[in-house]
C-alpha positions as CSV (number, residue, x, y, z in Angstrom):
1,M,-22.9,68.9,4.8
2,K,-24.9,69.2,1.6
3,N,-27.7,71.7,1.3
4,P,-26.8,73.7,4.4
5,L,-29.4,76.3,3.8
6,K,-32.3,73.8,4.1
7,S,-30.8,72.4,7.3
8,L,-30.4,75.9,8.8
9,L,-34.0,76.8,7.9
10,L,-35.2,73.5,9.6
11,F,-33.1,74.4,12.7
12,F,-34.7,77.8,13.2
13,H,-38.2,76.4,12.4
14,I,-37.8,73.9,15.2
15,I,-36.4,76.4,17.7
16,N,-39.0,79.1,17.2
17,K,-42.1,77.1,16.3
18,S,-44.9,77.5,18.9
19,P,-46.7,74.2,19.7
20,N,-50.1,76.0,19.8
21,N,-50.3,77.3,16.3
22,A,-50.5,74.3,14.0
23,K,-52.5,71.3,13.0
24,L,-52.3,67.9,14.6
25,D,-50.3,65.3,12.8
26,K,-52.2,62.0,12.8
27,S,-49.9,60.0,10.5
28,R,-47.9,58.4,13.4
29,G,-48.4,57.4,16.9
30,K,-52.1,56.5,16.6
31,G,-53.0,53.5,18.7
32,R,-49.4,52.9,20.0
33,S,-48.9,50.5,22.8
34,P,-46.2,51.1,25.4
35,G,-43.9,48.5,23.9
36,K,-40.3,47.8,24.8
37,Q,-37.8,50.0,23.1
38,C,-35.7,47.7,20.9
39,S,-32.0,48.2,20.3
40,A,-30.0,48.0,17.1
41,F,-28.8,44.7,15.8
42,P,-25.0,44.1,15.7
43,E,-23.1,45.8,13.0
44,G,-23.6,44.4,9.5
45,L,-26.3,41.9,10.5
46,C,-29.4,41.9,8.3
47,R,-32.3,39.7,9.3
48,Q,-34.6,38.1,6.9
49,F,-38.1,37.5,8.2
50,S,-40.6,35.0,6.8
51,L,-44.0,36.2,5.8
52,E,-45.4,33.9,8.5
53,E,-43.3,35.8,11.1
54,I,-44.5,39.2,9.8
55,K,-48.2,38.1,9.9
56,A,-47.7,36.8,13.5
57,A,-46.2,40.2,14.4
58,I,-49.1,42.2,13.2
59,N,-51.9,39.6,13.4
60,S,-52.2,39.2,9.6
61,F,-52.3,42.9,8.8
62,R,-55.2,43.7,11.1
63,E,-56.4,47.3,11.1
64,D,-55.8,47.9,14.8
65,F,-52.0,47.4,14.2
66,L,-52.0,50.0,11.5
67,L,-50.3,53.3,12.4
68,G,-50.8,55.1,9.1
69,R,-51.2,54.9,5.3
70,G,-49.0,56.7,2.7
71,G,-48.8,57.0,-1.0
72,F,-46.4,54.0,-1.2
73,G,-47.6,51.7,1.5
74,D,-48.7,51.2,5.1
75,L,-46.9,51.4,8.5
76,Y,-47.7,48.9,11.2
77,E,-46.6,48.5,14.8
78,G,-45.8,44.8,15.6
79,I,-44.2,42.5,18.1
80,I,-41.6,40.0,17.3
81,D,-39.4,37.4,19.1
82,D,-42.1,35.9,21.3
83,G,-43.4,39.3,22.4
84,T,-40.1,40.6,23.6
85,M,-39.5,43.3,20.9
86,T,-41.8,46.0,19.5
87,V,-41.0,47.1,16.0
88,N,-42.4,49.2,13.1
89,I,-43.1,47.4,9.9
90,E,-43.5,49.1,6.5
91,R,-45.6,47.2,4.0
92,F,-45.2,48.5,0.4
93,G,-47.7,48.5,-2.3
94,P,-46.9,47.6,-6.0
95,F,-45.4,51.0,-6.6
96,G,-43.7,51.6,-3.3
97,L,-40.4,49.9,-3.8
98,R,-38.2,48.7,-6.6
99,G,-38.5,44.9,-7.1
100,G,-36.3,41.9,-7.3
101,R,-32.6,42.4,-7.4
102,E,-32.9,46.2,-6.8
103,F,-34.9,45.7,-3.7
104,R,-32.3,43.3,-2.3
105,T,-29.6,45.9,-3.1
106,D,-31.5,48.6,-1.2
107,V,-31.8,46.2,1.7
108,Q,-28.1,45.5,1.8
109,L,-27.4,49.2,1.9
110,L,-29.8,49.8,4.7
111,C,-28.1,47.0,6.7
112,Q,-24.8,48.9,6.5
113,L,-26.2,52.1,8.0
114,R,-25.6,52.4,11.8
115,H,-25.7,55.7,13.6
116,P,-27.3,56.8,16.9
117,N,-29.4,59.4,15.0
118,L,-30.9,57.0,12.4
119,V,-33.8,54.7,13.0
120,S,-32.1,51.3,13.1
121,F,-33.0,48.9,10.3
122,I,-33.6,45.4,11.6
123,G,-34.6,43.3,8.6
124,F,-36.9,42.6,5.7
125,C,-39.3,40.2,4.1
126,D,-39.5,39.5,0.4
127,E,-42.0,36.6,-0.1
128,E,-45.2,36.0,-2.1
129,D,-45.1,39.4,-3.7
130,E,-44.9,41.0,-0.3
131,K,-42.1,43.5,0.4
132,L,-41.7,44.7,3.9
133,L,-39.1,46.5,6.0
134,V,-38.7,46.1,9.8
135,Y,-37.3,49.0,11.9
136,E,-36.8,49.6,15.6
137,Y,-39.8,51.1,17.5
138,I,-39.5,54.7,18.4
139,S,-41.5,55.5,21.5
140,N,-42.2,59.2,21.3
141,G,-43.3,59.4,17.6
142,S,-42.5,62.2,15.2
143,L,-41.2,65.7,15.9
144,N,-44.1,66.9,13.9
145,K,-46.5,65.6,16.5
146,H,-44.8,67.5,19.3
147,L,-44.4,70.8,17.3
148,Y,-48.0,70.8,15.9
149,G,-49.9,68.5,18.2
150,N,-52.4,69.4,20.9
151,R,-49.8,69.5,23.8
152,P,-50.2,73.0,25.3
153,N,-49.2,71.8,28.8
154,D,-46.1,69.8,27.7
155,P,-44.2,71.7,24.9
156,L,-40.7,70.8,24.0
157,S,-38.2,72.8,26.0
158,R,-35.6,75.0,24.3
159,K,-32.9,72.6,25.5
160,Q,-34.8,69.6,23.9
161,R,-35.2,71.5,20.6
162,L,-31.4,72.2,20.5
163,T,-30.7,68.6,21.2
164,I,-33.1,67.5,18.4
165,C,-31.5,70.0,15.9
166,S,-28.0,68.9,16.6
167,G,-28.8,65.2,16.6
168,A,-30.7,65.5,13.3
169,A,-27.7,67.4,11.8
170,R,-25.3,64.6,12.9
171,G,-27.6,62.0,11.3
172,L,-27.6,64.0,8.0
173,H,-23.9,64.5,8.1
174,Y,-23.4,60.7,8.6
175,L,-25.6,60.0,5.5
176,H,-23.8,62.6,3.4
177,S,-20.2,61.8,4.3
178,G,-19.9,59.2,7.0
179,A,-21.6,56.2,5.5
180,K,-19.8,53.8,3.1
181,H,-22.0,55.1,0.3
182,S,-23.2,58.8,0.4
183,I,-27.0,59.1,0.7
184,I,-29.1,62.2,0.2
185,H,-32.2,62.0,2.4
186,R,-34.5,64.0,-0.1
187,N,-37.4,64.1,2.4
188,I,-36.1,65.7,5.6
189,S,-39.0,67.2,7.6
190,S,-40.3,67.1,11.1
191,R,-42.5,64.1,10.2
192,N,-39.4,62.1,9.5
193,I,-37.5,63.0,12.6
194,L,-38.6,60.5,15.3
195,L,-37.9,60.9,19.1
196,D,-36.9,58.0,21.3
197,D,-37.8,57.6,25.0
198,E,-34.9,59.9,26.0
199,W,-36.0,62.5,23.3
200,N,-33.0,61.8,21.1
201,P,-33.8,62.4,17.4
202,K,-33.6,59.6,14.8
203,L,-34.0,60.2,11.0
204,S,-36.4,57.9,9.2
205,D,-37.9,57.4,5.7
206,L,-34.6,57.4,3.8
207,S,-34.9,57.7,0.0
208,L,-32.3,55.4,-1.6
């Protein structure tokens, strides 16, 4: 695995970090509804959404569907397929993603990534100057929230932390050497390790 020192430091940070000594992360998980956990699409399938479908999923980009804002765009929680699947939708600003052919190339690469410890990519929308990516919904939010959040009565157990560390390492190893094209994450942190309803870690926010 590339950059083993950084991965080792992250490992010890997760294991030893007290949940009572840090600031609350408000970037994810705000206003979440208890939606259905969606599963990954079949291998190699990349779904193209119309802008109309995206607007229906998040009620035309209403603020109460917004989970957070970043330097490159906004993250929404939406519902697709007649209310049967909850998803996360990234909407990028003019400087958030490469455009045109390069955007489609990035999307094709994301479609090929399939691993239990990566957030599953579902599809995209590229219409009317809007560029959006659709991912599976992860019910327990970011690891950062559980390490630094106000959860004194429900901290992560040592066993859970070990499971998160080993799962995150497997996800990184897949990106570095198991995927068809090697990918360096470049932004690995507790904010970008998400936890599903069984507390399995999934890496998000890949830098292509």
